[in-house]
C-alpha positions in Angstrom: -12.2 17.0 23.5 -14.7 15.4 21.0 -16.3 18.8 20.3 -12.9 20.5 19.9 -11.3 17.8 17.7 -14.6 17.1 16.0 -14.3 20.3 14.0 -11.2 18.8 12.3 -12.8 15.5 11.3 -15.8 15.5 8.9 -17.9 12.7 10.3 -17.3 13.7 13.9 -18.1 17.3 13.0 -21.6 16.1 12.1 -22.2 13.8 15.0 -20.5 15.6 17.9 -23.3 18.1 18.7 -25.8 15.2 18.8 -23.6 13.2 21.2 -23.0 16.3 23.4 -26.8 16.9 23.7 -27.5 13.2 24.3 -24.9 13.1 27.0 -26.5 16.2 28.6 -23.5 18.4 28.1 -24.5 21.8 29.4 -25.1 24.5 26.8 -22.7 26.8 28.6 -19.8 24.4 28.0 -20.6 23.7 24.3 -20.0 27.0 22.5 -16.4 27.7 23.8 -15.2 24.3 22.6 -17.1 24.7 19.4 -15.7 28.1 18.7 -12.1 27.1 19.4 -12.5 24.0 17.3 -13.9 26.0 14.4 -11.0 28.5 14.7 -8.5 25.7 14.6 -10.2 24.2 11.5 -10.2 27.6 9.7 -6.6 28.4 10.8 -5.4 25.0 9.5 -6.7 25.5 6.0 -5.8 29.1 5.9 -2.2 28.2 6.8 -2.1 25.4 4.2 -3.3 27.9 1.6 -0.8 30.6 2.7 2.3 28.3 2.7 1.4 26.6 -0.6 -0.2 29.4 -2.6 2.1 28.7 -5.6 1.0 25.1 -5.9 -2.7 24.5 -5.2 -2.4 20.8 -6.3 0.1 20.2 -3.5 -2.1 22.0 -1.0 -5.1 19.8 -2.0 -2.9 16.7 -1.6 -1.7 17.7 1.9 -5.3 18.4 2.9 -6.5 15.1 1.6 -3.8 13.2 3.4 -4.7 14.9 6.6 -8.4 14.2 6.2 -7.7 10.6 5.4 -5.4 10.2 8.4 -7.9 12.0 10.7 -10.7 9.7 9.5 -8.8 6.5 9.5 -7.4 6.8 13.0 -10.8 6.8 14.8 -12.1 4.1 12.5 -9.2 1.8 13.4 -9.6 2.6 17.1 -13.3 1.7 16.9 -12.5 -1.5 15.1 -10.0 -2.6 17.7 -12.3 -1.7 20.6 -15.1 -3.6 19.0 -13.0 -6.7 18.1 -11.3 -7.0 21.5 -14.3 -8.4 23.4 -15.3 -10.6 20.5 -11.9 -12.2 20.2 -11.1 -12.6 23.9 -11.9 -16.3 24.2 -10.3 -19.1 22.3 -13.7 -20.3 21.0 -14.5 -17.0 19.5 -11.1 -16.7 17.9 -11.5 -20.1 16.4 -14.9 -19.1 15.1 -13.5 -16.0 13.5 -10.7 -18.0 11.8 -13.3 -20.4 10.4 -15.3 -17.5 9.1 -12.3 -15.9 7.4 -11.3 -19.2 5.8 -14.8 -19.7 4.5 -14.8 -16.2 2.9 -11.3 -16.8 1.3 -12.4 -20.2 0.0 -15.6 -18.7 -1.4 -13.7 -15.9 -3.1 -11.2 -18.4 -4.5 -14.0 -20.6 -5.9 -15.8 -17.6 -7.4 -12.6 -16.5 -9.2 -12.2 -19.9 -10.9 
């Protein structure tokens, strides 16, 4: 799924082949997913262009929103997965609260 969906998300598109190789994905399995993902990527932008040929600015806006959403969703997921173990215990949550308070206080003092 990462290879297939990776064609639609820029940063994943660059990293997915490396991860596939590192995880020892067989070469016979990689090209079909890669070709289907590339086809979906091409079809998406061709259809955006076809349905909005009269207003290229609107097409660019739609494409940018889709790219932003496609990139922000995995980033939020990674942040949640990374934060969960760190904030599981009350001591670590208290430490995180202190750290945030110190940062806010420092920013408030710097603004004055």
